[in-house]
C-alpha positions as a Markdown table, in Angstrom:
| # | Residue | x | y | z |
|---|---|---|---|---|
| 1 | Met | 0.0 | 0.0 | 0.0 |
| 2 | Leu | 1.3 | 3.4 | -0.9 |
| 3 | Ala | 1.7 | 6.0 | 1.8 |
| 4 | Thr | -0.4 | 9.2 | 1.6 |
| 5 | Leu | 1.0 | 12.7 | 1.5 |
| 6 | Gly | -0.5 | 13.3 | 5.0 |
| 7 | Glu | 1.3 | 10.2 | 6.4 |
| 8 | Arg | 4.6 | 11.2 | 4.9 |
| 9 | Leu | 4.2 | 14.8 | 6.1 |
| 10 | Lys | 3.4 | 13.6 | 9.6 |
| 11 | Leu | 6.5 | 11.4 | 9.6 |
| 12 | Leu | 8.8 | 14.2 | 8.3 |
| 13 | Ile | 7.3 | 16.7 | 10.8 |
| 14 | Lys | 8.1 | 14.2 | 13.6 |
| 15 | Glu | 11.7 | 13.8 | 12.3 |
| 16 | Lys | 12.2 | 17.6 | 12.2 |
| 17 | Gly | 11.1 | 17.8 | 15.8 |
| 18 | Leu | 8.9 | 20.8 | 15.0 |
| 19 | Glu | 5.2 | 21.6 | 15.5 |
| 20 | Gln | 2.9 | 21.7 | 12.4 |
| 21 | Gln | 2.2 | 25.4 | 13.2 |
| 22 | Ala | 5.9 | 26.2 | 13.1 |
| 23 | Ile | 6.4 | 24.4 | 9.8 |
| 24 | Ala | 3.3 | 26.1 | 8.3 |
| 25 | Gly | 4.8 | 29.5 | 9.2 |
| 26 | Leu | 8.2 | 28.6 | 7.8 |
| 27 | Leu | 6.5 | 27.5 | 4.5 |
| 28 | Gly | 4.3 | 30.6 | 4.4 |
| 29 | Leu | 1.1 | 28.7 | 4.9 |
| 30 | Lys | -1.8 | 29.2 | 7.3 |
| 31 | Thr | -1.8 | 26.5 | 10.0 |
| 32 | Ser | -5.2 | 25.3 | 9.0 |
| 33 | Thr | -4.1 | 24.9 | 5.4 |
| 34 | Phe | -1.0 | 22.9 | 6.3 |
| 35 | Asn | -3.1 | 20.8 | 8.8 |
| 36 | Gly | -5.4 | 20.0 | 5.9 |
| 37 | Tyr | -2.5 | 18.6 | 3.9 |
| 38 | Ala | -1.1 | 16.6 | 6.8 |
| 39 | Gly | -4.6 | 15.3 | 7.5 |
| 40 | Asp | -5.2 | 14.3 | 3.9 |
| 41 | Lys | -8.1 | 16.6 | 3.7 |
| 42 | Arg | -6.5 | 18.9 | 1.1 |
| 43 | Glu | -4.2 | 18.5 | -1.9 |
| 44 | Pro | -1.4 | 21.0 | -2.4 |
| 45 | Ser | -0.5 | 22.6 | -5.6 |
| 46 | Ile | 2.7 | 21.6 | -7.4 |
| 47 | Lys | 4.2 | 24.9 | -6.1 |
| 48 | Phe | 3.7 | 23.7 | -2.5 |
| 49 | Leu | 4.8 | 20.1 | -3.2 |
| 50 | Ile | 8.1 | 21.6 | -4.4 |
| 51 | Arg | 8.3 | 23.7 | -1.2 |
| 52 | Phe | 7.6 | 20.7 | 1.0 |
| 53 | Ala | 10.2 | 18.6 | -0.9 |
| 54 | Glu | 12.8 | 21.3 | -0.5 |
| 55 | Phe | 12.0 | 21.9 | 3.1 |
| 56 | Phe | 12.1 | 18.3 | 4.1 |
| 57 | Glu | 14.9 | 17.4 | 1.7 |
| 58 | Val | 13.0 | 14.6 | 0.0 |
| 59 | Ser | 11.7 | 13.9 | -3.5 |
| 60 | Ile | 8.1 | 14.7 | -4.5 |
| 61 | Asp | 7.8 | 11.0 | -5.3 |
| 62 | Tyr | 8.6 | 10.2 | -1.7 |
| 63 | Leu | 6.3 | 12.8 | -0.4 |
| 64 | Thr | 3.3 | 11.5 | -2.4 |
| 65 | Gly | 4.0 | 7.9 | -1.5 |
| 66 | Tyr | 5.0 | 6.9 | -5.0 |
| 67 | Ser | 8.4 | 5.8 | -3.8 |
| 68 | Asp | 10.1 | 4.9 | -0.6 |
| 69 | Ile | 13.4 | 6.3 | -1.8 |
| 70 | Arg | 13.8 | 9.8 | -0.3 |
| 71 | Asp | 16.4 | 11.1 | -2.7 |
| 72 | Pro | 16.4 | 9.6 | -6.2 |
| 73 | Tyr | 19.1 | 12.0 | -7.4 |
| 74 | Leu | 22.0 | 9.7 | -6.9 |
| 75 | Thr | 24.0 | 10.6 | -10.0 |
| 76 | His | 27.1 | 11.2 | -8.0 |
| 77 | Leu | 27.3 | 7.5 | -7.0 |
| 78 | Pro | 28.7 | 4.7 | -9.1 |
| 79 | Thr | 26.1 | 2.8 | -11.2 |
| 80 | Glu | 26.4 | -0.4 | -9.2 |
| 81 | Leu | 25.7 | 1.4 | -5.9 |
| 82 | Arg | 22.9 | 3.5 | -7.4 |
| 83 | Asp | 21.3 | 0.3 | -8.8 |
| 84 | Phe | 21.6 | -1.4 | -5.3 |
| 85 | Ile | 20.0 | 1.6 | -3.6 |
| 86 | Gln | 17.1 | 1.9 | -6.1 |
| 87 | Asp | 16.3 | -1.9 | -6.1 |
| 88 | Pro | 13.1 | -2.3 | -3.9 |
| 89 | Lys | 14.4 | -5.7 | -2.8 |
| 90 | Asn | 17.2 | -3.9 | -0.9 |
| 91 | Ile | 15.0 | -1.5 | 1.1 |
| 92 | Met | 15.5 | -3.5 | 4.3 |
| 93 | Tyr | 19.3 | -2.9 | 4.0 |
| 94 | Ile | 18.8 | 0.8 | 3.4 |
| 95 | Glu | 16.4 | 1.0 | 6.4 |
| 96 | Leu | 18.9 | -0.9 | 8.6 |
| 97 | Ala | 21.8 | 1.4 | 7.6 |
| 98 | Leu | 19.6 | 4.5 | 8.3 |
| 99 | Asp | 18.6 | 3.0 | 11.7 |
| 100 | Ile | 22.2 | 2.3 | 12.6 |
| 101 | Lys | 23.2 | 5.9 | 11.5 |
| 102 | Lys | 20.4 | 7.4 | 13.6 |
| 103 | Lys | 21.4 | 5.4 | 16.7 |
| 104 | Thr | 25.0 | 6.2 | 16.2 |
| 105 | Val | 24.3 | 9.9 | 15.8 |
| 106 | Ser | 22.0 | 9.8 | 18.8 |
| 107 | Asn | 24.6 | 8.0 | 20.9 |
| 108 | Asn | 27.4 | 10.4 | 19.8 |
| 109 | Ser | 25.2 | 13.4 | 20.8 |
| 110 | Ser | 24.5 | 11.9 | 24.2 |
| 111 | Gln | 28.2 | 11.2 | 24.7 |
| 112 | Ser | 29.2 | 14.7 | 23.9 |
| 113 | Met | 26.6 | 16.1 | 26.3 |
| 114 | Ile | 28.0 | 13.9 | 29.0 |
| 115 | Ser | 31.6 | 15.0 | 28.4 |
């Protein structure tokens, strides 16, 4: 099942650690309008999809649930690596690597706060 725009927005909002009201302000939207997008009650124009993609640093395909790959613009990578990343069979490896990275960054942040 494809994710909806609202589901993706809610996930990305949570990752940013900001409130919907704050993000709406940063994007130049009324809070009620942004809440409509996050609640799947409204559909944004292409102009706002582009703003969302830029703000959250993801592709429009990812935002709309068409793809689980956040950044398809991997032209700087060798073809073999690009093909591996883009193969849907390998998504579990990508998710594992992202989880490890997240935990490593989180642990390093905690350690530097203790020191």
